[in-house]
VOKE-260111 format. One record per residue (C-alpha): residue in one letter; x, y, z. Coordinates in steps of 0.25 Angstrom, whole numbers. Each point is the difference from the previous one (the first is absolute). Layout:
{pt "a" {X Y Z}}
...
// end
This chain:
{pt "m" {-68 -141 246}}
{pt "n" {-1 -7 -12}}
{pt "k" {12 -6 -6}}
{pt "l" {5 -4 -12}}
{pt "k" {10 -10 -5}}
{pt "i" {1 -4 -15}}
{pt "l" {6 -15 -2}}
{pt "d" {10 -6 -11}}
{pt "k" {-8 -5 -10}}
{pt "g" {2 -13 -8}}
{pt "i" {-2 -14 -6}}
{pt "t" {-7 -10 11}}
{pt "l" {10 -10 4}}
{pt "i" {-9 -11 -3}}
{pt "s" {-1 5 -17}}
{pt "l" {15 3 2}}
{pt "s" {3 -14 5}}
{pt "i" {-9 -5 -11}}
{pt "t" {7 8 -10}}
{pt "v" {13 -4 3}}
{pt "i" {-2 -15 -1}}
{pt "i" {-7 1 -12}}
{pt "l" {12 7 -6}}
{pt "l" {8 -10 5}}
{pt "l" {-7 -11 -6}}
{pt "i" {-3 5 -13}}
{pt "t" {12 11 -4}}
{pt "g" {10 -11 6}}
{pt "v" {-4 -12 -10}}
{pt "l" {0 11 -12}}
{pt "v" {12 6 2}}
{pt "y" {7 -15 -1}}
{pt "n" {-8 -6 -12}}
{pt "a" {-5 12 -9}}
{pt "k" {9 3 -11}}
{pt "d" {-7 13 -5}}
{pt "s" {6 11 8}}
{pt "i" {-10 10 -5}}
{pt "e" {-13 -9 4}}
{pt "i" {8 -1 15}}
{pt "r" {1 15 0}}
{pt "n" {-13 2 -4}}
{pt "y" {-7 -9 11}}
{pt "r" {10 7 11}}
{pt "n" {-6 14 -5}}
{pt "l" {-14 -6 3}}
{pt "s" {4 -6 13}}
{pt "n" {6 15 3}}
{pt "d" {-13 5 -4}}
{pt "i" {-10 -8 8}}
{pt "q" {9 0 12}}
{pt "n" {0 15 -1}}
{pt "l" {-14 1 -2}}
{pt "r" {-3 -9 11}}
{pt "d" {7 9 10}}
{pt "k" {-7 13 -5}}
{pt "v" {-13 -7 0}}
{pt "s" {1 -4 14}}
{pt "e" {5 14 5}}
{pt "f" {-12 6 -7}}
{pt "y" {-10 -11 4}}
{pt "n" {5 1 15}}
{pt "e" {-2 14 -1}}
{pt "y" {-12 3 -7}}
{pt "g" {-7 -13 3}}
{pt "n" {-3 -4 -16}}
{pt "i" {8 -3 -11}}
{pt "p" {5 11 -10}}
{pt "a" {-8 -4 -12}}
{pt "k" {-12 4 -5}}
{pt "i" {-2 -5 -16}}
{pt "k" {-6 -13 -1}}
{pt "y" {8 -9 -9}}
{pt "t" {-8 -14 -6}}
{pt "n" {8 -3 -12}}
{pt "l" {5 -12 6}}
{pt "s" {7 -11 -9}}
{pt "e" {-2 -14 5}}
{pt "n" {15 -1 2}}
{pt "i" {2 10 12}}
{pt "k" {-13 -7 5}}
{pt "n" {9 -12 2}}
{pt "v" {9 7 11}}
{pt "f" {-12 6 8}}
{pt "n" {-3 -7 14}}
{pt "n" {-14 -4 3}}
{pt "q" {-3 14 6}}
{pt "e" {4 7 -12}}
{pt "l" {-8 -9 -10}}
{pt "e" {-13 2 10}}
{pt "n" {2 14 -2}}
{pt "i" {4 1 -14}}
{pt "d" {-7 14 -1}}
{pt "e" {7 6 10}}
{pt "f" {13 3 -8}}
{pt "y" {4 14 -2}}
{pt "v" {11 8 -6}}
{pt "i" {11 4 11}}
{pt "d" {-1 15 0}}
{pt "l" {15 4 -2}}
{pt "q" {-3 15 2}}
{pt "v" {-4 0 14}}
{pt "m" {12 -9 6}}
{pt "e" {13 9 2}}
{pt "g" {14 -5 -4}}
{pt "i" {-5 -10 -10}}
{pt "s" {10 -4 -12}}
{pt "l" {-5 -11 -8}}
{pt "n" {6 -9 -12}}
{pt "y" {-14 -3 -5}}
{pt "g" {-13 5 1}}
{pt "k" {1 12 -10}}
{pt "d" {-15 0 -5}}
{pt "y" {-4 5 11}}
{pt "e" {2 14 -4}}
{pt "k" {-11 -3 -12}}
{pt "v" {-11 -6 9}}
{pt "k" {2 9 13}}
{pt "n" {-9 10 -7}}
{pt "n" {-6 -9 -9}}
{pt "e" {-8 -10 7}}
{pt "a" {-9 -6 -11}}
{pt "e" {13 -4 -7}}
{pt "v" {6 -7 11}}
{pt "n" {-3 -14 -5}}
{pt "n" {7 2 -14}}
{pt "y" {13 3 8}}
{pt "q" {10 -12 5}}
{pt "d" {12 6 5}}
{pt "l" {-7 2 14}}
{pt "y" {2 -4 15}}
{pt "i" {-14 -4 5}}
{pt "i" {-2 -4 14}}
{pt "n" {-12 -9 6}}
{pt "k" {-6 9 11}}
{pt "i" {-4 -12 9}}
{pt "t" {14 -8 1}}
{pt "h" {9 12 -4}}
{pt "g" {7 -9 -11}}
{pt "i" {6 9 -11}}
{pt "f" {2 -6 -13}}
{pt "y" {6 6 -15}}
{pt "v" {-10 -1 -10}}
{pt "q" {9 -2 -12}}
{pt "g" {9 -9 7}}
{pt "v" {15 -4 -2}}
{pt "r" {4 -12 -8}}
{pt "v" {10 -8 6}}
{pt "k" {7 -12 -7}}
{pt "d" {7 -11 8}}
{pt "n" {5 -13 -5}}
{pt "g" {-8 1 -12}}
{pt "i" {-12 4 6}}
{pt "t" {-7 14 0}}
{pt "n" {-7 3 13}}
{pt "i" {-8 15 1}}
{pt "y" {1 7 13}}
{pt "y" {-11 10 4}}
{pt "t" {6 0 14}}
{pt "d" {13 -4 6}}
{pt "y" {-7 -15 3}}
{pt "l" {-5 -10 -11}}
{pt "e" {-8 -7 10}}
{pt "p" {-13 7 7}}
{pt "n" {5 6 13}}
{pt "n" {-11 -5 11}}
{pt "e" {8 5 11}}
{pt "e" {-8 7 10}}
{pt "v" {6 17 2}}
{pt "d" {-2 8 12}}
{pt "y" {-7 13 -6}}
{pt "r" {-4 14 10}}
{pt "y" {-14 -2 -4}}
{pt "v" {-10 -13 0}}
{pt "d" {-15 4 -4}}
{pt "g" {2 14 -1}}
{pt "v" {6 -1 15}}
{pt "k" {14 6 2}}
{pt "i" {7 -10 9}}
{pt "p" {10 9 9}}
{pt "e" {15 -3 1}}
{pt "g" {4 -11 8}}
{pt "f" {-14 -7 -3}}
{pt "y" {-4 -11 -6}}
{pt "y" {-13 -5 -7}}
{pt "v" {-6 -12 6}}
{pt "g" {-13 -3 -6}}
{pt "g" {-16 6 -1}}
{pt "s" {-4 12 -9}}
{pt "k" {-4 14 2}}
{pt "e" {-14 -5 0}}
{pt "e" {0 -11 10}}
{pt "g" {13 5 9}}
{pt "l" {13 0 -6}}
{pt "v" {11 -4 10}}
{pt "i" {14 5 1}}
{pt "s" {11 -5 9}}
{pt "d" {14 6 4}}
{pt "v" {5 -16 -1}}
{pt "k" {3 -4 -15}}
{pt "d" {-8 -13 -4}}
{pt "d" {-10 2 11}}
{pt "d" {-12 -9 -1}}
{pt "l" {-14 3 3}}
{pt "e" {-4 -12 8}}
{pt "n" {13 -3 6}}
{pt "s" {8 12 3}}
{pt "k" {16 -1 -1}}
{pt "g" {0 10 12}}
{pt "g" {-3 13 -8}}
{pt "n" {-9 12 5}}
{pt "q" {-11 2 -9}}
{pt "f" {-8 10 -6}}
{pt "v" {-14 1 -8}}
{pt "w" {-1 11 -9}}
{pt "i" {-13 9 2}}
{pt "p" {-5 7 -11}}
{pt "v" {-5 15 0}}
{pt "e" {-4 4 -14}}
{pt "g" {-6 15 -3}}
{pt "g" {11 8 5}}
{pt "d" {-7 5 11}}
{pt "f" {4 -6 14}}
{pt "k" {1 10 10}}
{pt "a" {7 3 14}}
{pt "d" {-8 -3 13}}
{pt "d" {-5 13 5}}
{pt "e" {7 -2 13}}
{pt "t" {12 -9 2}}
{pt "f" {13 -1 8}}
{pt "a" {7 -6 -11}}
{pt "t" {12 10 -7}}
{pt "d" {0 -6 -13}}
{pt "e" {-15 0 -3}}
{pt "e" {2 8 -12}}
{pt "e" {12 -8 -5}}
{pt "f" {-9 -12 1}}
{pt "v" {-12 8 -6}}
{pt "k" {10 3 -12}}
{pt "s" {5 -13 -2}}
{pt "v" {-14 -7 0}}
{pt "n" {-6 10 -11}}
{pt "k" {13 -3 -8}}
{pt "n" {1 -14 -1}}
{pt "k" {-15 -2 3}}
{pt "g" {2 -9 11}}
{pt "f" {8 -4 13}}
{pt "y" {4 -14 6}}
{pt "i" {-5 -6 14}}
{pt "g" {6 -12 8}}
{pt "r" {-6 -12 -4}}
{pt "f" {0 -3 14}}
{pt "e" {-2 8 13}}
{pt "a" {14 6 4}}
{pt "g" {6 -12 8}}
{pt "i" {11 -1 11}}
{pt "e" {11 -9 -3}}
{pt "g" {12 -2 10}}
{pt "a" {-6 5 11}}
{pt "t" {8 -1 13}}
{pt "g" {-12 3 10}}
{pt "l" {-13 7 4}}
{pt "d" {0 9 11}}
{pt "i" {-14 7 3}}
{pt "t" {0 4 14}}
{pt "e" {1 15 -5}}
{pt "v" {-15 -4 -5}}
{pt "d" {-11 5 9}}
{pt "s" {-13 -4 2}}
{pt "e" {-6 8 -11}}
{pt "y" {13 -4 -9}}
{pt "h" {6 13 1}}
{pt "v" {15 1 -1}}
{pt "p" {10 11 4}}
{pt "e" {5 4 -14}}
{pt "e" {-5 2 -13}}
{pt "i" {10 -8 -6}}
{pt "w" {0 -13 8}}
{pt "t" {0 -15 -4}}
{pt "g" {-2 -10 10}}
{pt "w" {8 -10 -8}}
{pt "q" {16 -1 3}}
{pt "g" {7 -1 -12}}
{pt "g" {-5 -6 -13}}
{pt "t" {0 5 -16}}
{pt "v" {-14 3 -6}}
{pt "v" {-5 -9 -11}}
{pt "s" {-11 -2 -10}}
{pt "k" {2 -15 0}}
{pt "r" {-10 -12 3}}
{pt "d" {1 -7 12}}
{pt "v" {5 11 10}}
{pt "l" {-7 5 11}}
{pt "p" {-6 15 -4}}
{pt "w" {8 12 8}}
{pt "n" {-10 3 11}}
{pt "y" {2 7 13}}
{pt "v" {6 12 -8}}
{pt "t" {-5 15 -2}}
{pt "v" {-4 6 -11}}
{pt "k" {11 9 -2}}
{pt "k" {10 -11 3}}
{pt "a" {-6 -9 -11}}
{pt "m" {2 12 -9}}
{pt "e" {14 0 3}}
{pt "l" {3 -15 -1}}
{pt "a" {-8 1 -14}}
{pt "e" {9 12 -4}}
{pt "n" {12 -7 3}}
{pt "m" {-3 -14 -6}}
{pt "y" {9 5 -14}}
{pt "k" {5 12 4}}
{pt "e" {15 -5 0}}
{pt "d" {-1 -9 -12}}
{pt "n" {-8 6 -10}}
{pt "d" {-1 16 -4}}
{pt "t" {-11 -3 -12}}
{pt "i" {-11 -3 10}}
{pt "k" {-5 4 12}}
{pt "t" {-10 -7 12}}
{pt "r" {-10 5 9}}
{pt "i" {-13 -5 6}}
{pt "y" {-15 5 -6}}
{pt "s" {-5 12 -1}}
{pt "k" {-15 0 1}}
{pt "n" {-3 2 -16}}
{pt "a" {11 -11 -2}}
{pt "y" {-8 -10 8}}
{pt "n" {-12 3 -5}}
{pt "a" {6 -1 -15}}
{pt "v" {4 -16 6}}
{pt "l" {-14 -1 3}}
{pt "e" {-5 4 -13}}
{pt "f" {11 -10 -8}}
{pt "l" {-5 -11 9}}
{pt "g" {-15 3 -4}}
{pt "k" {-3 2 15}}
{pt "e" {-2 15 0}}
{pt "n" {-14 -1 6}}
{pt "d" {2 -12 10}}
{pt "t" {-6 0 12}}
{pt "d" {3 -13 4}}
{pt "y" {13 -10 -2}}
{pt "t" {-4 -11 7}}
{pt "n" {1 -9 -12}}
{pt "w" {15 5 -4}}
{pt "g" {7 6 12}}
{pt "n" {4 -5 15}}
{pt "c" {-9 4 9}}
{pt "g" {-8 -6 12}}
{pt "t" {-13 -3 -6}}
{pt "s" {7 -7 -13}}
{pt "q" {4 -13 -3}}
{pt "f" {10 -5 -11}}
{pt "n" {10 -12 -3}}
{pt "i" {15 2 5}}
{pt "d" {8 -2 -15}}
{pt "s" {14 2 5}}
{pt "e" {8 -11 5}}
{pt "k" {8 10 7}}
{pt "a" {-12 9 6}}
{pt "k" {1 2 16}}
{pt "y" {-8 9 9}}
{pt "l" {6 10 12}}
{pt "n" {-5 -7 13}}
{pt "y" {-2 14 8}}
{pt "e" {3 -7 14}}
{pt "n" {14 -4 -3}}
{pt "m" {3 8 -13}}
{pt "e" {4 -10 -7}}
{pt "l" {-3 -6 -14}}
{pt "v" {-8 -12 0}}
{pt "e" {-5 -12 -12}}
{pt "c" {-12 3 -6}}
{pt "s" {-13 -11 -2}}
{pt "d" {-4 -1 -13}}
{pt "v" {-12 9 2}}
{pt "k" {-3 11 7}}
{pt "n" {-14 2 5}}
{pt "a" {-10 11 1}}
{pt "d" {1 -1 15}}
{pt "e" {14 1 1}}
{pt "y" {9 13 0}}
{pt "y" {14 0 -3}}
{pt "l" {11 8 -7}}
{pt "l" {7 -9 -11}}
{pt "t" {13 2 -9}}
{pt "s" {-1 5 -12}}
{pt "g" {-6 -6 -11}}
{pt "a" {-7 -12 8}}
{pt "s" {-11 -1 -8}}
{pt "e" {-5 0 -16}}
{pt "q" {-14 4 4}}
{pt "n" {7 14 5}}
{pt "k" {6 2 -13}}
{pt "i" {-6 9 -11}}
{pt "k" {8 4 -13}}
{pt "n" {14 -5 7}}
{pt "v" {-1 9 12}}
{pt "y" {-2 -8 14}}
{pt "d" {-6 5 12}}
{pt "l" {-4 12 -2}}
{pt "a" {-14 -1 7}}
{pt "g" {3 -4 14}}
{pt "n" {12 -7 8}}
{pt "v" {6 14 3}}
{pt "q" {-6 14 -3}}
{pt "e" {8 7 -9}}
{pt "y" {6 14 3}}
{pt "t" {-2 12 -9}}
{pt "t" {6 14 0}}
{pt "s" {-12 7 1}}
{pt "i" {-3 8 11}}
{pt "y" {-15 0 7}}
{pt "s" {-3 13 3}}
{pt "d" {-15 1 1}}
{pt "l" {0 -5 15}}
{pt "n" {-11 4 10}}
{pt "t" {10 0 12}}
{pt "e" {7 8 10}}
{pt "k" {13 -6 -3}}
{pt "v" {8 7 -9}}
{pt "e" {16 -2 4}}
{pt "d" {1 -13 -8}}
{pt "i" {-3 -1 -15}}
{pt "y" {-11 -9 -5}}
{pt "f" {2 -9 -13}}
{pt "n" {-8 -10 -7}}
{pt "y" {4 -15 -3}}
{pt "y" {-9 -9 -9}}
{pt "g" {-3 -13 -1}}
{pt "s" {-3 -7 14}}
{pt "s" {0 -13 8}}
{pt "w" {-7 -6 13}}
{pt "p" {-12 4 2}}
{pt "m" {-1 9 -13}}
{pt "s" {-2 -6 -15}}
{pt "g" {-2 13 -9}}
{pt "t" {10 6 -8}}
{pt "q" {-6 13 0}}
{pt "i" {0 1 14}}
{pt "k" {7 12 4}}
{pt "s" {8 -2 13}}
{pt "y" {9 11 8}}
{pt "n" {10 2 10}}
{pt "t" {10 8 5}}
{pt "t" {15 -2 -6}}
{pt "k" {4 -5 14}}
{pt "t" {-9 -14 0}}
{pt "a" {5 -13 -4}}
{pt "n" {-6 -13 2}}
{pt "g" {0 -15 -7}}
{pt "d" {-11 3 -8}}
{pt "m" {6 12 -6}}
{pt "g" {11 -2 -13}}
{pt "f" {3 6 -13}}
{pt "r" {4 -3 -15}}
{pt "v" {10 5 -8}}
{pt "v" {-2 9 -12}}
{pt "l" {11 2 -12}}
{pt "y" {1 10 -10}}
{pt "i" {9 3 -10}}
{pt "k" {8 14 1}}
{pt "d" {2 9 -12}}
{pt "l" {16 0 -4}}
{pt "v" {-2 16 -3}}
{pt "d" {-9 8 8}}
{pt "i" {-4 13 -8}}
{pt "q" {-5 12 6}}
{pt "n" {-2 14 -7}}
{pt "e" {-5 12 8}}
{pt "r" {-6 6 -12}}
{pt "i" {-5 -12 -7}}
{pt "t" {-4 -12 6}}
{pt "l" {4 -13 -6}}
{pt "d" {-3 -14 2}}
{pt "t" {8 -12 0}}
{pt "n" {-3 -1 -15}}
{pt "g" {4 13 -2}}
{pt "q" {-12 6 -5}}
{pt "i" {-3 15 1}}
{pt "p" {-14 1 4}}
{pt "a" {-9 7 -12}}
{pt "n" {-5 14 3}}
{pt "t" {13 6 6}}
{pt "q" {3 13 -3}}
{pt "i" {14 5 5}}
{pt "d" {5 15 0}}
{pt "g" {-11 3 -11}}
{pt "t" {6 -5 -13}}
{pt "q" {12 -8 6}}
{pt "c" {1 -13 6}}
{pt "y" {13 -8 7}}
{pt "i" {2 -13 3}}
{pt "n" {9 0 13}}
{pt "f" {2 -12 10}}
{pt "d" {8 -3 12}}
{pt "m" {8 -12 2}}
{pt "k" {0 -6 14}}
{pt "t" {12 -9 2}}
{pt "e" {5 -8 12}}
{pt "e" {12 5 8}}
{pt "g" {13 -2 -8}}
{pt "y" {-7 0 -14}}
{pt "t" {-2 12 -10}}
{pt "a" {-8 2 -10}}
{pt "k" {3 9 -14}}
{pt "v" {-13 2 -11}}
{pt "e" {2 3 -14}}
{pt "p" {-4 9 -6}}
{pt "s" {0 10 11}}
{pt "l" {-11 4 7}}
{pt "p" {-9 9 1}}
{pt "f" {-3 -5 -15}}
{pt "g" {-9 9 -7}}
{pt "i" {-11 -7 -9}}
{pt "t" {-10 6 -11}}
{pt "k" {-9 -11 -4}}
{pt "n" {-5 -14 2}}
{pt "g" {10 -12 -2}}
{pt "e" {9 -9 8}}
{pt "y" {14 6 4}}
{pt "s" {10 -10 7}}
{pt "f" {11 4 11}}
{pt "k" {13 -9 2}}
{pt "i" {1 -2 16}}
{pt "t" {15 -4 4}}
{pt "v" {1 -5 15}}
{pt "t" {14 0 5}}
{pt "k" {1 -11 10}}
{pt "p" {10 2 12}}
{pt "d" {9 -10 -4}}
{pt "g" {2 11 -14}}
{pt "t" {-7 -10 -9}}
{pt "e" {-13 5 -9}}
{pt "s" {-13 -5 -3}}
{pt "v" {-10 8 -11}}
{pt "v" {-15 1 0}}
{pt "v" {-7 6 -13}}
{pt "h" {-12 7 6}}
{pt "t" {-11 4 -11}}
{pt "v" {-10 10 4}}
{pt "n" {-13 -1 -10}}
{pt "v" {-5 14 0}}
{pt "q" {-16 0 -2}}
{pt "n" {-8 13 -2}}
{pt "y" {11 10 9}}
{pt "v" {-9 12 -3}}
{pt "e" {-14 1 1}}
{pt "e" {-4 12 -8}}
{pt "p" {10 12 -8}}
{pt "n" {1 14 4}}
{pt "y" {-9 6 -10}}
{pt "w" {-10 -4 -10}}
{pt "l" {-11 3 -10}}
{pt "r" {-14 -8 0}}
{pt "f" {-6 -1 -13}}
{pt "n" {-15 -3 2}}
{pt "g" {-2 -6 -16}}
{pt "g" {-6 14 -5}}
{pt "s" {12 8 -1}}
{pt "h" {14 -2 -6}}
{pt "i" {13 9 -2}}
{pt "e" {3 4 -15}}
{pt "f" {15 4 -3}}
{pt "d" {1 6 -13}}
{pt "n" {14 4 1}}
{pt "i" {7 -13 1}}
{pt "d" {4 -5 -13}}
{pt "q" {4 -13 -1}}
{pt "n" {8 1 -13}}
{pt "d" {11 4 11}}
{pt "f" {1 -14 6}}
{pt "y" {-8 -10 -8}}
{pt "k" {11 -8 -5}}
{pt "t" {4 -4 15}}
{pt "y" {-6 3 13}}
{pt "t" {-3 -3 14}}
{pt "v" {-13 5 7}}
{pt "a" {-3 -3 14}}
{pt "t" {-12 3 9}}
{pt "k" {-5 -4 14}}
{pt "v" {-16 -3 0}}
{pt "k" {-10 -7 8}}
{pt "i" {-12 -5 -8}}
{pt "n" {-13 -2 5}}
{pt "r" {-6 -13 -5}}
{pt "t" {-15 1 4}}
{pt "e" {-1 13 -6}}
{pt "q" {8 -2 -13}}
{pt "e" {-7 -12 -5}}
{pt "s" {-11 9 -5}}
{pt "k" {10 6 -9}}
{pt "n" {4 -6 -14}}
{pt "y" {15 4 3}}
{pt "m" {9 4 12}}
{pt "g" {7 11 -8}}
{pt "l" {12 5 9}}
{pt "w" {7 8 -10}}
{pt "g" {3 1 -15}}
{pt "n" {-5 5 -12}}
{pt "h" {2 -9 -13}}
{pt "r" {-12 5 -8}}
{pt "g" {-2 -14 -6}}
{pt "e" {14 -4 -2}}
{pt "e" {11 -6 7}}
{pt "g" {2 11 10}}
{pt "i" {7 1 12}}
{pt "d" {-10 -3 12}}
{pt "i" {-2 -7 10}}
{pt "q" {-14 -6 2}}
{pt "f" {-7 -13 1}}
{pt "s" {-15 -6 -2}}
{pt "a" {-9 -2 13}}
{pt "k" {-3 -14 -9}}
{pt "s" {13 -5 0}}
{pt "t" {7 7 10}}
{pt "m" {13 -1 -9}}
{pt "l" {11 12 0}}
{pt "f" {9 -4 -11}}
{pt "g" {-2 -15 3}}
{pt "a" {2 2 16}}
{pt "d" {-13 -5 7}}
{pt "m" {-3 12 10}}
{pt "t" {-10 -7 7}}
{pt "s" {7 -2 13}}
{pt "y" {4 14 0}}
{pt "y" {-14 6 1}}
{pt "d" {-4 9 13}}
{pt "k" {15 2 4}}
{pt "w" {12 9 -5}}
{pt "v" {8 -5 -10}}
{pt "d" {12 5 -7}}
{pt "i" {-1 -2 -16}}
{pt "v" {11 2 -8}}
{pt "v" {0 -2 -15}}
{pt "v" {13 -1 -9}}
{pt "y" {2 1 -14}}
{pt "n" {13 -2 -6}}
{pt "g" {-3 1 -14}}
{pt "t" {-5 -14 -3}}
{pt "d" {-5 -5 12}}
{pt "i" {-10 5 10}}
{pt "k" {3 -4 14}}
{pt "v" {-9 0 13}}
{pt "y" {3 2 14}}
{pt "i" {-9 -2 12}}
{pt "n" {5 4 13}}
{pt "s" {15 -1 -6}}
{pt "e" {-4 -14 -4}}
{pt "l" {1 -3 -15}}
{pt "r" {-14 -5 -4}}
{pt "s" {1 -1 -15}}
{pt "t" {7 1 -13}}
{pt "l" {-6 5 -13}}
{pt "s" {9 -3 -11}}
{pt "n" {0 8 -14}}
{pt "r" {-8 12 3}}
{pt "t" {-1 14 -9}}
{pt "i" {-3 11 7}}
{pt "l" {-5 13 -8}}
{pt "p" {2 13 5}}
{pt "y" {-11 10 3}}
{pt "e" {-3 13 7}}
{pt "g" {-7 1 15}}
{pt "f" {-4 -8 10}}
{pt "n" {-13 -3 8}}
{pt "i" {4 -4 14}}
{pt "g" {-12 -7 6}}
{pt "t" {-6 -5 -11}}
{pt "s" {2 -6 -15}}
{pt "y" {-2 7 -13}}
{pt "l" {-15 -3 2}}
{pt "p" {-4 7 13}}
{pt "e" {-15 -4 -1}}
{pt "d" {5 -14 6}}
{pt "r" {13 -2 3}}
{pt "q" {2 10 12}}
{pt "l" {6 -4 12}}
{pt "i" {-5 -2 14}}
{pt "g" {10 -1 10}}
{pt "e" {12 8 5}}
{pt "m" {13 4 -7}}
{pt "s" {12 6 7}}
{pt "c" {9 3 -12}}
{pt "l" {5 -1 -14}}
{pt "k" {14 -1 -4}}
{pt "i" {6 0 -14}}
{pt "w" {15 -3 -4}}
{pt "d" {5 1 -14}}
{pt "k" {7 -13 0}}
{pt "a" {-2 -14 4}}
{pt "l" {5 -3 14}}
{pt "s" {6 -12 5}}
{pt "q" {-6 -9 10}}
{pt "e" {11 3 10}}
{pt "e" {-5 15 -3}}
{pt "i" {-12 -3 2}}
{pt "w" {1 -6 13}}
{pt "q" {6 13 5}}
{pt "i" {-12 8 -3}}
{pt "d" {-9 7 11}}
{pt "l" {-12 4 -2}}
{pt "f" {-4 6 11}}
{pt "k" {11 11 -2}}
{pt "q" {-5 11 -8}}
{pt "e" {16 3 -5}}
{pt "v" {6 -11 -11}}
{pt "n" {12 -5 5}}
{pt "v" {2 -11 -10}}
{pt "a" {4 4 -14}}
{pt "k" {-2 14 3}}
{pt "s" {6 6 -13}}
{pt "n" {-11 -9 -7}}
{pt "i" {-13 4 6}}
{pt "y" {-9 6 -9}}
{pt "f" {-12 2 8}}
{pt "n" {-2 0 16}}
{pt "l" {-14 2 4}}
{pt "n" {-4 -1 15}}
{pt "l" {-14 1 3}}
{pt "t" {1 8 12}}
{pt "s" {-10 11 -5}}
{pt "k" {-9 7 -12}}
{pt "q" {10 11 0}}
{pt "d" {11 -9 -2}}
{pt "v" {-7 -8 -10}}
{pt "e" {-3 12 -8}}
{pt "a" {14 6 2}}
{pt "m" {4 -11 -8}}
{pt "g" {-9 2 -12}}
{pt "g" {-12 -9 6}}
{pt "t" {-13 2 -3}}
{pt "f" {-12 -6 8}}
{pt "v" {-10 -4 -10}}
{pt "g" {-15 -7 4}}
{pt "t" {-12 1 8}}
{pt "g" {4 -8 13}}
{pt "d" {7 5 12}}
{pt "y" {13 -4 4}}
{pt "q" {8 3 13}}
{pt "f" {15 0 4}}
{pt "y" {5 -5 13}}
{pt "n" {13 4 7}}
{pt "n" {6 -6 13}}
// end
């Protein structure tokens, strides 16, 4: 069963300690020497803001993997550059305005210009009362600065320090790769092998005793589960790989540390053992370190158990296991060895020759099962099992000994055997040792087999803090509702279950299931109460995209017919109105027309209409190009002076100082020039209110429903294109020579 545990969030200890030290050094001096208490208060206000922002940015970054900032800021004065460190100066084009509205519980003394620029990116460099952040270093600065006079000297503080801060901060992401809690970046890159360790300040070449892992990128989101596997966490593993775009593997083969002995008396001549969960080594701890003996004489299921328990008690944000078949192939692809048939030149096998580079390297003497000092060279006519990381030749992209030394188990079941033996499960293991030398050789054996040539490697992947499932709509870990999903006809719901560890309880607000009627983001507050009574809060956002495929009914216009309504009198509502329709326009066919008339009749004057040119694709300033060939909601609001256009409930354009003239009669599916402005596409409904609806009311409009549930007393016209009879009953007349067709689901 998948379990959920939501962790407390907060500023990292490193950034906290840096801040405390800086405040002591700066604030202490200023309080003693400065005479202007107002300036001191201004500085303290800035310091409090910076600290608050550091906390919130740290929380956001640790959860989402990016900084809360999208608008680039380039108007940087020479004075503010004086406080930038070397990395910030090298990445001077990576400064962004901090997005204050995406972080909960933020209260600041400065930064008021954010409200002016959040929806006006083009003008951002004209404002200075803003907080900015460097994408690389996460350094936070106040553009305008705060002046503080101290003993006749005036300093401008752009953050809570005056000298560039070159202190290294432990971020949760490096090179776009998530560093799990409890692990630290050691070195390398995503392209050439990014290495992490469970020991802080570990070293790539001279390890300080940490278990080290290498990131294996898996792009594309199409990583699959093995067809047959004995792993119970396969689905969870695949989900994590696709969400995080990769996984970690041990930099070294799984080794044994602290073993008290080896008992292989139960191994028969064919290397069979009595139990599926078996190892010959007595005691010991599984590790991923250099210069340790690979854990051999172990069955595949015992290897899985050892791997799973490596961090089980100490870290609930990651899980460990052994390879799946597809994971092993992903490693080969990353190393550029997916088509390799011979690893003699980069692995330890009977025919390979290489230098022994590690001064601590040893080999296993099978006569007495003791580790023996190595010579400087392993010759081609020699075969012996080396301790991990013995040779630099056997390393690619920071991964050691993937080729040879020991064969590495996978959880993949090998079922295509021409054999009468069926009582044992056969499984694949990959890589190989003497006398084989090809990574693509697929060997197999039973789950009761163990010998000195067979071992494993630990795979580490990131757990989801929130596991969300929906019986009616499948949500992935990013909260996306898949396109073309239709539930209960016109009704769609968000409904997920929280799975918590024993003793934990979860509460979701607003309550579920939550009915939705349109695309957009929906946020849910998840409060988890721990066994000790304390609470943690996670805000989960569901981004709904195309939650339904099509309405229940519509009329197909073919460019040769339209509908005329002479009985609709615009004198009744031209001063203020709201018009809403749901349409799907065929771009390819429509381009032959000069105009795409959806409805309206202005007779050469500024009348009430929804129409746009095929040449410009503009509707009252809103570009419709991206909305062709799919169902969209169009709502046009006129408040007496301004026209506002909403596409799928999003305000796309505003035209000011417009005057609308009244006119009697409407055409639907064309404009007032039917010969070149007729619609080719589908239309479901037309709804008109004699008032300008507010944005909140527009969000509530459900154009899938025949009845109107928003501002019902102001509805002037409600046409549902369900049949010819219904249209004619409303006073409509079909005009033209082309065919038209009604569709009803």
